[in-house]
PDB file of N, CA, C and O in Angstrom:
ATOM      1  N   MET A   1       0.857  -1.177   0.000  1.00  0.00           N
ATOM      2  CA  MET A   1       0.000   0.000   0.000  1.00  0.00           C
ATOM      3  C   MET A   1       0.903   1.241   0.000  1.00  0.00           C
ATOM      4  O   MET A   1       1.791   1.377   0.842  1.00  0.00           O
ATOM      5  N   ASP A   2       0.665   2.119  -0.939  1.00  0.00           N
ATOM      6  CA  ASP A   2       1.492   3.319  -1.006  1.00  0.00           C
ATOM      7  C   ASP A   2       0.914   4.430  -0.122  1.00  0.00           C
ATOM      8  O   ASP A   2      -0.157   4.285   0.467  1.00  0.00           O
ATOM      9  N   ASN A   3       1.644   5.527  -0.049  1.00  0.00           N
ATOM     10  CA  ASN A   3       1.231   6.632   0.822  1.00  0.00           C
ATOM     11  C   ASN A   3      -0.093   7.255   0.403  1.00  0.00           C
ATOM     12  O   ASN A   3      -0.868   7.695   1.252  1.00  0.00           O
ATOM     13  N   LYS A   4      -0.355   7.296  -0.894  1.00  0.00           N
ATOM     14  CA  LYS A   4      -1.617   7.875  -1.371  1.00  0.00           C
ATOM     15  C   LYS A   4      -2.802   7.036  -0.898  1.00  0.00           C
ATOM     16  O   LYS A   4      -3.825   7.582  -0.483  1.00  0.00           O
ATOM     17  N   GLU A   5      -2.667   5.720  -0.959  1.00  0.00           N
ATOM     18  CA  GLU A   5      -3.731   4.828  -0.480  1.00  0.00           C
ATOM     19  C   GLU A   5      -3.914   4.963   1.026  1.00  0.00           C
ATOM     20  O   GLU A   5      -5.041   5.003   1.520  1.00  0.00           O
ATOM     21  N   LYS A   6      -2.811   5.033   1.748  1.00  0.00           N
ATOM     22  CA  LYS A   6      -2.882   5.192   3.204  1.00  0.00           C
ATOM     23  C   LYS A   6      -3.597   6.483   3.571  1.00  0.00           C
ATOM     24  O   LYS A   6      -4.430   6.502   4.477  1.00  0.00           O
ATOM     25  N   GLU A   7      -3.277   7.550   2.876  1.00  0.00           N
ATOM     26  CA  GLU A   7      -3.913   8.836   3.144  1.00  0.00           C
ATOM     27  C   GLU A   7      -5.405   8.788   2.820  1.00  0.00           C
ATOM     28  O   GLU A   7      -6.215   9.375   3.537  1.00  0.00           O
ATOM     29  N   SER A   8      -5.763   8.104   1.761  1.00  0.00           N
ATOM     30  CA  SER A   8      -7.169   7.956   1.390  1.00  0.00           C
ATOM     31  C   SER A   8      -7.940   7.202   2.474  1.00  0.00           C
ATOM     32  O   SER A   8      -9.046   7.599   2.840  1.00  0.00           O
ATOM     33  N   TYR A   9      -7.368   6.131   2.982  1.00  0.00           N
ATOM     34  CA  TYR A   9      -8.012   5.363   4.051  1.00  0.00           C
ATOM     35  C   TYR A   9      -8.124   6.182   5.329  1.00  0.00           C
ATOM     36  O   TYR A   9      -9.142   6.134   6.019  1.00  0.00           O
ATOM     37  N   ARG A  10      -7.069   6.935   5.640  1.00  0.00           N
ATOM     38  CA  ARG A  10      -7.081   7.772   6.842  1.00  0.00           C
ATOM     39  C   ARG A  10      -8.212   8.794   6.751  1.00  0.00           C
ATOM     40  O   ARG A  10      -8.930   9.015   7.726  1.00  0.00           O
ATOM     41  N   LYS A  11      -8.370   9.416   5.588  1.00  0.00           N
ATOM     42  CA  LYS A  11      -9.427  10.408   5.400  1.00  0.00           C
ATOM     43  C   LYS A  11     -10.805   9.758   5.536  1.00  0.00           C
ATOM     44  O   LYS A  11     -11.701  10.330   6.158  1.00  0.00           O
ATOM     45  N   LYS A  12     -10.977   8.574   4.962  1.00  0.00           N
ATOM     46  CA  LYS A  12     -12.258   7.868   5.060  1.00  0.00           C
ATOM     47  C   LYS A  12     -12.592   7.521   6.504  1.00  0.00           C
ATOM     48  O   LYS A  12     -13.750   7.613   6.910  1.00  0.00           O
ATOM     49  N   ILE A  13     -11.601   7.128   7.277  1.00  0.00           N
ATOM     50  CA  ILE A  13     -11.821   6.794   8.686  1.00  0.00           C
ATOM     51  C   ILE A  13     -12.254   8.030   9.464  1.00  0.00           C
ATOM     52  O   ILE A  13     -13.186   7.964  10.266  1.00  0.00           O
ATOM     53  N   ILE A  14     -11.594   9.139   9.237  1.00  0.00           N
ATOM     54  CA  ILE A  14     -11.943  10.375   9.944  1.00  0.00           C
ATOM     55  C   ILE A  14     -13.348  10.835   9.568  1.00  0.00           C
ATOM     56  O   ILE A  14     -14.126  11.221  10.440  1.00  0.00           O
ATOM     57  N   ILE A  15     -13.675  10.797   8.293  1.00  0.00           N
ATOM     58  CA  ILE A  15     -15.018  11.192   7.843  1.00  0.00           C
ATOM     59  C   ILE A  15     -16.074  10.275   8.452  1.00  0.00           C
ATOM     60  O   ILE A  15     -17.128  10.742   8.882  1.00  0.00           O
ATOM     61  N   SER A  16     -15.799   8.993   8.489  1.00  0.00           N
ATOM     62  CA  SER A  16     -16.744   8.032   9.083  1.00  0.00           C
ATOM     63  C   SER A  16     -16.965   8.334  10.556  1.00  0.00           C
ATOM     64  O   SER A  16     -18.097   8.295  11.038  1.00  0.00           O
ATOM     65  N   GLU A  17     -15.890   8.633  11.271  1.00  0.00           N
ATOM     66  CA  GLU A  17     -16.008   8.953  12.696  1.00  0.00           C
ATOM     67  C   GLU A  17     -16.830  10.223  12.901  1.00  0.00           C
ATOM     68  O   GLU A  17     -17.660  10.285  13.808  1.00  0.00           O
ATOM     69  N   MET A  18     -16.608  11.217  12.078  1.00  0.00           N
ATOM     70  CA  MET A  18     -17.362  12.465  12.193  1.00  0.00           C
ATOM     71  C   MET A  18     -18.846  12.227  11.922  1.00  0.00           C
ATOM     72  O   MET A  18     -19.705  12.759  12.625  1.00  0.00           O
ATOM     73  N   LEU A  19     -19.134  11.439  10.915  1.00  0.00           N
ATOM     74  CA  LEU A  19     -20.524  11.135  10.579  1.00  0.00           C
ATOM     75  C   LEU A  19     -21.195  10.318  11.683  1.00  0.00           C
ATOM     76  O   LEU A  19     -22.342  10.584  12.042  1.00  0.00           O
ATOM     77  N   LEU A  20     -20.495   9.343  12.213  1.00  0.00           N
ATOM     78  CA  LEU A  20     -21.044   8.547  13.318  1.00  0.00           C
ATOM     79  C   LEU A  20     -21.303   9.414  14.544  1.00  0.00           C
ATOM     80  O   LEU A  20     -22.318   9.248  15.220  1.00  0.00           O
ATOM     81  N   ALA A  21     -20.400  10.328  14.829  1.00  0.00           N
ATOM     82  CA  ALA A  21     -20.590  11.232  15.965  1.00  0.00           C
ATOM     83  C   ALA A  21     -21.829  12.101  15.761  1.00  0.00           C
ATOM     84  O   ALA A  21     -22.595  12.323  16.699  1.00  0.00           O
ATOM     85  N   PHE A  22     -22.025  12.589  14.547  1.00  0.00           N
ATOM     86  CA  PHE A  22     -23.196  13.413  14.255  1.00  0.00           C
ATOM     87  C   PHE A  22     -24.484  12.612  14.413  1.00  0.00           C
ATOM     88  O   PHE A  22     -25.456  13.103  14.987  1.00  0.00           O
ATOM     89  N   LEU A  23     -24.492  11.393  13.909  1.00  0.00           N
ATOM     90  CA  LEU A  23     -25.674  10.530  14.045  1.00  0.00           C
ATOM     91  C   LEU A  23     -25.951  10.206  15.513  1.00  0.00           C
ATOM     92  O   LEU A  23     -27.105  10.194  15.943  1.00  0.00           O
ATOM     93  N   LEU A  24     -24.903   9.948  16.271  1.00  0.00           N
ATOM     94  CA  LEU A  24     -25.057   9.668  17.697  1.00  0.00           C
ATOM     95  C   LEU A  24     -25.649  10.879  18.414  1.00  0.00           C
ATOM     96  O   LEU A  24     -26.513  10.726  19.277  1.00  0.00           O
ATOM     97  N   PHE A  25     -25.195  12.063  18.066  1.00  0.00           N
ATOM     98  CA  PHE A  25     -25.738  13.289  18.652  1.00  0.00           C
ATOM     99  C   PHE A  25     -27.238  13.392  18.388  1.00  0.00           C
ATOM    100  O   PHE A  25     -28.009  13.725  19.288  1.00  0.00           O
ATOM    101  N   ASN A  26     -27.645  13.109  17.162  1.00  0.00           N
ATOM    102  CA  ASN A  26     -29.068  13.196  16.814  1.00  0.00           C
ATOM    103  C   ASN A  26     -29.912  12.193  17.587  1.00  0.00           C
ATOM    104  O   ASN A  26     -31.080  12.458  17.872  1.00  0.00           O
ATOM    105  N   GLU A  27     -29.340  11.053  17.924  1.00  0.00           N
ATOM    106  CA  GLU A  27     -30.102  10.013  18.624  1.00  0.00           C
ATOM    107  C   GLU A  27     -29.987  10.080  20.142  1.00  0.00           C
ATOM    108  O   GLU A  27     -30.958   9.820  20.852  1.00  0.00           O
ATOM    109  N   ARG A  28     -28.809  10.426  20.638  1.00  0.00           N
ATOM    110  CA  ARG A  28     -28.576  10.327  22.085  1.00  0.00           C
ATOM    111  C   ARG A  28     -28.090  11.607  22.751  1.00  0.00           C
ATOM    112  O   ARG A  28     -28.004  11.658  23.978  1.00  0.00           O
ATOM    113  N   GLY A  29     -27.772  12.636  21.982  1.00  0.00           N
ATOM    114  CA  GLY A  29     -27.353  13.900  22.569  1.00  0.00           C
ATOM    115  C   GLY A  29     -25.843  14.054  22.695  1.00  0.00           C
ATOM    116  O   GLY A  29     -25.071  13.136  22.420  1.00  0.00           O
ATOM    117  N   ILE A  30     -25.457  15.254  23.122  1.00  0.00           N
ATOM    118  CA  ILE A  30     -24.039  15.612  23.168  1.00  0.00           C
ATOM    119  C   ILE A  30     -23.264  14.809  24.208  1.00  0.00           C
ATOM    120  O   ILE A  30     -22.069  14.568  24.035  1.00  0.00           O
ATOM    121  N   GLU A  31     -23.922  14.396  25.277  1.00  0.00           N
ATOM    122  CA  GLU A  31     -23.225  13.611  26.299  1.00  0.00           C
ATOM    123  C   GLU A  31     -22.696  12.304  25.716  1.00  0.00           C
ATOM    124  O   GLU A  31     -21.589  11.879  26.047  1.00  0.00           O
ATOM    125  N   ALA A  32     -23.470  11.676  24.864  1.00  0.00           N
ATOM    126  CA  ALA A  32     -23.036  10.426  24.222  1.00  0.00           C
ATOM    127  C   ALA A  32     -21.851  10.682  23.295  1.00  0.00           C
ATOM    128  O   ALA A  32     -20.940   9.858  23.205  1.00  0.00           O
ATOM    129  N   VAL A  33     -21.864  11.813  22.614  1.00  0.00           N
ATOM    130  CA  VAL A  33     -20.738  12.166  21.737  1.00  0.00           C
ATOM    131  C   VAL A  33     -19.489  12.404  22.576  1.00  0.00           C
ATOM    132  O   VAL A  33     -18.407  11.931  22.227  1.00  0.00           O
ATOM    133  N   GLU A  34     -19.633  13.133  23.679  1.00  0.00           N
ATOM    134  CA  GLU A  34     -18.489  13.396  24.555  1.00  0.00           C
ATOM    135  C   GLU A  34     -17.869  12.101  25.056  1.00  0.00           C
ATOM    136  O   GLU A  34     -16.648  12.000  25.184  1.00  0.00           O
ATOM    137  N   GLU A  35     -18.690  11.132  25.334  1.00  0.00           N
ATOM    138  CA  GLU A  35     -18.217   9.857  25.865  1.00  0.00           C
ATOM    139  C   GLU A  35     -17.593   8.973  24.785  1.00  0.00           C
ATOM    140  O   GLU A  35     -16.566   8.335  25.022  1.00  0.00           O
ATOM    141  N   THR A  36     -18.201   8.932  23.617  1.00  0.00           N
ATOM    142  CA  THR A  36     -17.783   8.001  22.573  1.00  0.00           C
ATOM    143  C   THR A  36     -16.808   8.612  21.570  1.00  0.00           C
ATOM    144  O   THR A  36     -15.840   7.962  21.174  1.00  0.00           O
ATOM    145  N   TYR A  37     -17.051   9.842  21.159  1.00  0.00           N
ATOM    146  CA  TYR A  37     -16.223  10.515  20.146  1.00  0.00           C
ATOM    147  C   TYR A  37     -15.819  11.913  20.635  1.00  0.00           C
ATOM    148  O   TYR A  37     -16.213  12.907  20.026  1.00  0.00           O
ATOM    149  N   PRO A  38     -15.055  12.007  21.702  1.00  0.00           N
ATOM    150  CA  PRO A  38     -14.736  13.328  22.262  1.00  0.00           C
ATOM    151  C   PRO A  38     -14.027  14.267  21.279  1.00  0.00           C
ATOM    152  O   PRO A  38     -14.184  15.486  21.363  1.00  0.00           O
ATOM    153  N   ARG A  39     -13.254  13.705  20.355  1.00  0.00           N
ATOM    154  CA  ARG A  39     -12.554  14.558  19.374  1.00  0.00           C
ATOM    155  C   ARG A  39     -13.523  15.201  18.385  1.00  0.00           C
ATOM    156  O   ARG A  39     -13.161  16.170  17.718  1.00  0.00           O
ATOM    157  N   GLN A  40     -14.731  14.687  18.279  1.00  0.00           N
ATOM    158  CA  GLN A  40     -15.693  15.194  17.298  1.00  0.00           C
ATOM    159  C   GLN A  40     -16.744  16.124  17.906  1.00  0.00           C
ATOM    160  O   GLN A  40     -17.651  16.578  17.209  1.00  0.00           O
ATOM    161  N   LYS A  41     -16.623  16.403  19.190  1.00  0.00           N
ATOM    162  CA  LYS A  41     -17.618  17.240  19.868  1.00  0.00           C
ATOM    163  C   LYS A  41     -17.749  18.615  19.203  1.00  0.00           C
ATOM    164  O   LYS A  41     -18.861  19.077  18.948  1.00  0.00           O
ATOM    165  N   GLU A  42     -16.636  19.257  18.928  1.00  0.00           N
ATOM    166  CA  GLU A  42     -16.670  20.587  18.320  1.00  0.00           C
ATOM    167  C   GLU A  42     -17.342  20.552  16.946  1.00  0.00           C
ATOM    168  O   GLU A  42     -18.158  21.418  16.627  1.00  0.00           O
ATOM    169  N   PHE A  43     -17.002  19.561  16.145  1.00  0.00           N
ATOM    170  CA  PHE A  43     -17.621  19.418  14.826  1.00  0.00           C
ATOM    171  C   PHE A  43     -19.136  19.263  14.960  1.00  0.00           C
ATOM    172  O   PHE A  43     -19.896  19.914  14.243  1.00  0.00           O
ATOM    173  N   VAL A  44     -19.566  18.409  15.870  1.00  0.00           N
ATOM    174  CA  VAL A  44     -20.998  18.163  16.061  1.00  0.00           C
ATOM    175  C   VAL A  44     -21.713  19.444  16.484  1.00  0.00           C
ATOM    176  O   VAL A  44     -22.771  19.773  15.948  1.00  0.00           O
ATOM    177  N   LEU A  45     -21.141  20.159  17.437  1.00  0.00           N
ATOM    178  CA  LEU A  45     -21.783  21.388  17.908  1.00  0.00           C
ATOM    179  C   LEU A  45     -21.847  22.453  16.811  1.00  0.00           C
ATOM    180  O   LEU A  45     -22.821  23.202  16.731  1.00  0.00           O
ATOM    181  N   GLU A  46     -20.821  22.522  15.974  1.00  0.00           N
ATOM    182  CA  GLU A  46     -20.820  23.489  14.874  1.00  0.00           C
ATOM    183  C   GLU A  46     -21.886  23.168  13.823  1.00  0.00           C
ATOM    184  O   GLU A  46     -22.341  24.058  13.104  1.00  0.00           O
ATOM    185  N   ASN A  47     -22.278  21.904  13.739  1.00  0.00           N
ATOM    186  CA  ASN A  47     -23.196  21.467  12.688  1.00  0.00           C
ATOM    187  C   ASN A  47     -24.531  20.950  13.213  1.00  0.00           C
ATOM    188  O   ASN A  47     -25.286  20.328  12.466  1.00  0.00           O
ATOM    189  N   LYS A  48     -24.827  21.193  14.467  1.00  0.00           N
ATOM    190  CA  LYS A  48     -26.003  20.584  15.096  1.00  0.00           C
ATOM    191  C   LYS A  48     -27.335  20.976  14.466  1.00  0.00           C
ATOM    192  O   LYS A  48     -28.326  20.264  14.626  1.00  0.00           O
ATOM    193  N   HIS A  49     -27.370  22.087  13.759  1.00  0.00           N
ATOM    194  CA  HIS A  49     -28.631  22.525  13.146  1.00  0.00           C
ATOM    195  C   HIS A  49     -28.765  22.089  11.688  1.00  0.00           C
ATOM    196  O   HIS A  49     -29.735  22.441  11.017  1.00  0.00           O
ATOM    197  N   LYS A  50     -27.799  21.329  11.207  1.00  0.00           N
ATOM    198  CA  LYS A  50     -27.834  20.862   9.820  1.00  0.00           C
ATOM    199  C   LYS A  50     -28.489  19.494   9.735  1.00  0.00           C
ATOM    200  O   LYS A  50     -28.558  18.755  10.717  1.00  0.00           O
ATOM    201  N   SER A  51     -28.962  19.179   8.554  1.00  0.00           N
ATOM    202  CA  SER A  51     -29.522  17.844   8.316  1.00  0.00           C
ATOM    203  C   SER A  51     -28.379  16.867   8.060  1.00  0.00           C
ATOM    204  O   SER A  51     -27.251  17.274   7.782  1.00  0.00           O
ATOM    205  N   ILE A  52     -28.680  15.586   8.157  1.00  0.00           N
ATOM    206  CA  ILE A  52     -27.675  14.564   7.893  1.00  0.00           C
ATOM    207  C   ILE A  52     -27.175  14.672   6.452  1.00  0.00           C
ATOM    208  O   ILE A  52     -25.996  14.439   6.184  1.00  0.00           O
ATOM    209  N   THR A  53     -28.058  15.020   5.535  1.00  0.00           N
ATOM    210  CA  THR A  53     -27.671  15.176   4.130  1.00  0.00           C
ATOM    211  C   THR A  53     -26.663  16.307   3.966  1.00  0.00           C
ATOM    212  O   THR A  53     -25.678  16.169   3.240  1.00  0.00           O
ATOM    213  N   GLU A  54     -26.909  17.419   4.638  1.00  0.00           N
ATOM    214  CA  GLU A  54     -25.974  18.548   4.569  1.00  0.00           C
ATOM    215  C   GLU A  54     -24.614  18.177   5.146  1.00  0.00           C
ATOM    216  O   GLU A  54     -23.575  18.533   4.588  1.00  0.00           O
ATOM    217  N   VAL A  55     -24.626  17.468   6.256  1.00  0.00           N
ATOM    218  CA  VAL A  55     -23.371  17.071   6.896  1.00  0.00           C
ATOM    219  C   VAL A  55     -22.601  16.090   6.015  1.00  0.00           C
ATOM    220  O   VAL A  55     -21.385  16.215   5.870  1.00  0.00           O
ATOM    221  N   LYS A  56     -23.289  15.126   5.431  1.00  0.00           N
ATOM    222  CA  LYS A  56     -22.631  14.176   4.520  1.00  0.00           C
ATOM    223  C   LYS A  56     -21.985  14.918   3.358  1.00  0.00           C
ATOM    224  O   LYS A  56     -20.831  14.664   3.014  1.00  0.00           O
ATOM    225  N   HIS A  57     -22.729  15.829   2.761  1.00  0.00           N
ATOM    226  CA  HIS A  57     -22.212  16.592   1.629  1.00  0.00           C
ATOM    227  C   HIS A  57     -20.974  17.390   2.044  1.00  0.00           C
ATOM    228  O   HIS A  57     -19.970  17.412   1.332  1.00  0.00           O
ATOM    229  N   GLN A  58     -21.057  18.031   3.186  1.00  0.00           N
ATOM    230  CA  GLN A  58     -19.937  18.820   3.698  1.00  0.00           C
ATOM    231  C   GLN A  58     -18.704  17.935   3.896  1.00  0.00           C
ATOM    232  O   GLN A  58     -17.603  18.304   3.488  1.00  0.00           O
ATOM    233  N   LEU A  59     -18.884  16.783   4.513  1.00  0.00           N
ATOM    234  CA  LEU A  59     -17.759  15.897   4.793  1.00  0.00           C
ATOM    235  C   LEU A  59     -17.141  15.321   3.526  1.00  0.00           C
ATOM    236  O   LEU A  59     -15.921  15.179   3.437  1.00  0.00           O
ATOM    237  N   LEU A  60     -17.965  14.992   2.561  1.00  0.00           N
ATOM    238  CA  LEU A  60     -17.445  14.402   1.331  1.00  0.00           C
ATOM    239  C   LEU A  60     -16.701  15.410   0.456  1.00  0.00           C
ATOM    240  O   LEU A  60     -15.994  15.024  -0.476  1.00  0.00           O
ATOM    241  N   HIS A  61     -16.858  16.688   0.751  1.00  0.00           N
ATOM    242  CA  HIS A  61     -16.197  17.715  -0.045  1.00  0.00           C
ATOM    243  C   HIS A  61     -15.126  18.476   0.734  1.00  0.00           C
ATOM    244  O   HIS A  61     -14.746  19.583   0.351  1.00  0.00           O
ATOM    245  N   LEU A  62     -14.646  17.891   1.816  1.00  0.00           N
ATOM    246  CA  LEU A  62     -13.553  18.511   2.556  1.00  0.00           C
ATOM    247  C   LEU A  62     -12.260  18.360   1.760  1.00  0.00           C
ATOM    248  O   LEU A  62     -11.924  17.255   1.332  1.00  0.00           O
ATOM    249  N   PRO A  63     -11.534  19.451   1.558  1.00  0.00           N
ATOM    250  CA  PRO A  63     -10.289  19.336   0.804  1.00  0.00           C
ATOM    251  C   PRO A  63      -9.196  18.605   1.587  1.00  0.00           C
ATOM    252  O   PRO A  63      -8.488  17.761   1.038  1.00  0.00           O
ATOM    253  N   HIS A  64      -9.067  18.933   2.861  1.00  0.00           N
ATOM    254  CA  HIS A  64      -8.033  18.314   3.700  1.00  0.00           C
ATOM    255  C   HIS A  64      -8.582  18.082   5.090  1.00  0.00           C
ATOM    256  O   HIS A  64      -9.374  18.871   5.605  1.00  0.00           O
ATOM    257  N   ILE A  65      -8.156  17.004   5.677  1.00  0.00           N
ATOM    258  CA  ILE A  65      -8.546  16.709   7.061  1.00  0.00           C
ATOM    259  C   ILE A  65      -7.278  16.577   7.860  1.00  0.00           C
ATOM    260  O   ILE A  65      -7.330  16.327   9.064  1.00  0.00           O
TER     261      ILE A  65
END
C-alpha cells in the first residue's frame, strides 16, 4: 500500500467517525458524543442545526482533514 492509499483510508476513517458522531448526537445527545467521540464534539456542535444530508455533503467535499 502506497502513501496515497494510506492517506485515502485515513481520510475515510476520519469522515466516518465524524458522521457517526453526528448521528449519535441526533439520537442520544451531546453527552453520548463526549463519551464516545470526544474529538468530534466541536464538529458536532458546529453542525447541530444541519440535516444529515448537509453534513454528509460537507464531509465528502472537505479538501483536507
